[in-house]
N, C-alpha and C positions, 0 to 999 in steps of 0.2 A: 772142627779142625783138630788134628791129632796133637798130642803134647810134644814139645820139642825134645830131641834126643841128644845124646853126646855127639852123634855124628853131625847134627846141625850146628852145634857149638864149634866143633872142630873146623867145619867148612867156613863158618862165618868169621872165625878168628884166624884162619890160615895156618893152623897147626895140626899136629897128628892127634888121633884119638888118645894115644898114650899120654901125650902132654896134657890134654884136658883132664885125664884121670889123675895125673900127678898134681895138678893144681889143687884138686879137692882132697886128695889123700895125703900129700906131702908138699904143701905150698912152698916151703923153703927150698925145695929142690929145683924150682923153676925160677928163671930170671924175673925180676920184678916187672919189667916192661912187658914180657910175654904173659905173665900172670894177670896183669891188669887188662890186657887185650882179651884174654879168655873170659875173665869175669865180666867185662863190659858186654861181650857177645852173649854170655849166658843171661845177663840181666835184660838185654834187649829182646831176647827170644822168649823169656819167661821160663828158662830151664831151671829145674830144681834137681840137684844131684841126689843120687840114691845108691846106697851100698847094696840094696836089694830091691830092684825096681818092681819085681813081681809082688813082693810083700807090700811095698808102698801102694801099688795100684789097688790091692785088695784090702788095704788098711789092716794088715794082720801082723804088724811088727810087735804089737802088744806093749808099746812104749810111748809115753808122753814126755815132752821136753820142757825145760825151763831155762830161759836165757836171762841173765841179769848182769849188771855191772859188777866189778870187783869192789865189794864193800869192806874189804879187810881193814881192821882197826888194830894196829900193833899193840896199843895199850890194853885193849880188851883181851887180846890173845895172851898178853903177859899176865893179866889177872887170872886167866884160866890155868896157865902153867904154874902160877904160884899157889893155886888152891885147886887140887884135883877134884874137889866137890863143887867147884864153881861153874862147871860147864854150862848148866842150864841158866844160871844167873847172867852169864855174859852172852847169851844168845842175842844176836843182832837182828835187824829187820829182815835181811835175806834168809837167815837161818829159820826164822819163824815161818816165812812163806814156804820154804822147802818142807818143813815139817807138816804144814797143812796140806800141801800137794801130795806128799808121800802117803799121808793117811787116807785121803780121798782116792788116790790112784789105786792103792791096795784094795780098797772097798770095791772098785770096779774091775779089778783083775789086771791092772796095768802096772808096769814098772816105770820109774822116773829117771830120765837122763838129764843131768844138770850140767850147764856150761856157763862159766863166767867169762866176761870179755877181758881176758888177760892179753898175753902176747899174741900177735896175729890180727887183733882188731875184729870188727864186726864181720868182715867178709869171711875170715877164717871160722868165726863162730857159726855163721849160717851154714857154711860148708860142712862142718862137723855134725850139726844137729839136724838140719832139714831133711836129709836123706835117710835118717835112722829112726824117725818117730812117726806116729800117726797124726800128731798135732802138737802144738806147743804154746806155752805162755811166754810173753816177753815183757820185761819191765821197761818202762819208758826210757828213751834215750840210749837203748842198748844196741838196736839194729836200725840202720837208716830206713826211713819211710819207704823209699823206692824199692828196697830189697824185700820189705814186708809185703808190698804190693805184689811182687812177683811170687813169693812163696805162698801167699794166701790164695793164689789161683789153684794150687794143688793140695794144700794142707789147711786144716782148721787152725786159726791163730787167735789167741786171746791177748789183748793188750791190758797190762796191769799198770795203773797209775798214769798220771799225765793227761793231757787233753786227748780227745778222740780224733786222731789225725786221719784215720781211714774209716769212712762211714760204714763199710760193709763188714767190718770186723767187730766181734764181741769185745766189750770193753768194761773194765771194772776199776772204780776209783773209790777212795774214801772221802768223807766230807772234811777235807783239809781246811778250807776257808772257814766253815762253820765252827770247827773245833778251836781254831786259833782265836776267832772272834769271841767265843765264850770264855776262853782262858783269859784273854786280855780284859774282858768285861768283868770277870771275877776279881782281878787285881784292882781294877778301877772302882767298882761299886762296893765290893765286900771288904777290901783292905784300904780303900781311900788313896791308892797310889796314883799319881798323876804324871810322873816323869818316867816313861817306859822306854827302854832301848831294845830294839829287835836285832838279833844277830842272825843273818840269813845264810843260805848255802850258795852253791854255784848258781849263776843266772840260768844255766841249762837244766837245773833241777825243777821240774814242774810242780812237785809237791811243796818244795820250799817256797816257791813263788806264790802258790795258792795260799800258803799259810801267812805269808806277808800281806796278801790282800785282805785276809781276815783280820789281821792286826790293824791295818789301815781303817777298815770298816768300824772296828771297835773304837778307835780314836775319834773318828768322825762322829759316831753316835754320841760320844761323851763330850763333844765340843772341845777336844784337845787338838793340838797341831797334828796335821796328818803328813808324815814324812813321804817324800817321793821315792826313797830307796831305804833299805835297811841301814841302820847305824854302822854296821860293819858286816862284811861277808867272809865266810870261811872258804878256803880253797878246796877243802874236802870236809865232809861232815863227820869228822872223827873226834875222839877225845883230845888228841894232841892239838887239833885246830880250835877246839873249844877252849882249852887252856890258853892258847896263844891269843885268841881274840879277847878273852876276859882280861888278861893282863894288859893288852893294848888299850882296852876301854878304860881300865883304871889309870893308866898313864895319861890318857887323853884328858881326864878330868882332874888330874893332880893340881892342887892349888886353887880349885874352885870351891865356892862355899857349899854347904850342905844343901842349900836351896837350889843349886844349879846341877848337882850330880844326879844321875839316874837313881831311881828308887827300886828298879827291877830290871833284870836282863832276861829277855824271852828268847830262847834259842830255838832254831828251826828243827832240831831233833834232840833226842835224849843223849846220844853219844857226846855231842858237843857240851850239853849241859853238865854231864857227869865230869868231863874234863875241866869245865869251868869251876865246879865246886871244889875240886882239888887245888886248882890254882888260887882261888880266892882264900882258901884256908892257909895256903903257904904265905899269902900276902897279909894275913891277919884280918881279913874281912869276914865279919860274922854274917852267916846266912841263917835266918832271914832278917836278923835284927838290923844289920847295916844295909843289906841288899837282898831282895827276893830274886830267886832264880827259877825258871821254868823250862821245860822241854816239850817234846812232842814225839809220840809213837807208843809209849807204854811198854818198852822192852823190860824184861825181868829185872835187869840191873837197876832200873829206876826205883825199885821198891827197897833195895838193900843198901844203897849208898846212904851216907849220913851228912846232912839231913836227907831224909827220903825226899824224892823229887816230885814236885807238882808237875803234872804232865797231862797230855791228852792221849787217852788210850784209843788206838785204832785196832780193829779186829784183824791183825796181821795173818794169823793162821787161817781165819775164815776167808781171807783174800785168796790164799793158795787153794783152799778147798773149793771155793766157788769157781776158780779158774778151771779146775778139773771137771766140775759138773758141767760147765759150759762147753768144754771140749768134747765131753762124752755126748752131750745133747747134739752138738754139731756133727759128730761122726755118725750119729743115728739119723740125722736129717740135715743134709747139706743145704737144703733150700729154705730152711726156716729163717724168719726175719732176725737180723742181728739185734742184740740187746746191749744197753749201756746201763750198768748198775752203779749206784752210789751207796756204799756201806756207811752206816752211822758210826759216830765216835762218841766218846764220853770223857768227861772231865774227872781227873783223879786229883783231889785236893789233899796235899800232904804238907810236910813240915817246911819245905824250902820256900814256901810263900807265906808261912805263918799259920797254916792250918794243921790239923792233926794233933 
């Protein structure tokens, strides 16, 4: 069966070919109701837009894509603006993935097209990227599963992080649960801490949820109470939210005795933990003497904050590099069996838990 064309989409949605083109090239110029009708028709047909159909068919665009949610952290950006030498130190999760993909893409002779899910949402993101690349990597929760199903019929797609929702796609994840379990076990066994509070991210964050499961496993193994949910959740996994949740935790335990307060706060990522360290300092809480603090990711900033942050290092750049390797392999052999890789993590013991 031949691949669906723009003509098929126009006929199915009852609009002109020009309207279909505008939906993908300039979506704001088309009424929302019409735009949705065109996108629904395209999804049903399995149509993938292309700015260069001939290049797409022969896989000669020479470009790989990366789609990820907008992980902007205003506090981290402010740090960089205040110190022109701090750019590398404030590199966040997505920055590290981009650097890894760029390095591997250059090695294979490809350029990298980057798209963050800002205004316009996932539909706009897919329209902008899918027709301009030979294949692309997608971070979990960026593009709806049904859209990935459609795109993957025409283009190689690698899923980064989260559960493997589509069996025929290559998939890479890091050992989130294992890492958080080892981190919590370190606090329990090596530091003798028994009252641990876990501050999670959004329920829709598969990485944060996997880390909480690892925390639960460590509590269960140590014979401690196993919480059904994180002690608190952040709305976004940023420094500002880390500061807010840390202060809220302090307020929650005001007036309780020392034997009732948490001895440690385990944050679902480093950005939140860094924000918490600053908030705790403002409140006169000593870390780690009064309260241990930990993160997860191993971003460069975790090394230079004071106290330096105990965390779980994940191979973020390797995640990006491996995504390119899988895309290149898939472009060379579209029939090979899909793979699911789990990259190992490591514990970084530093001052914020009492080590170092």
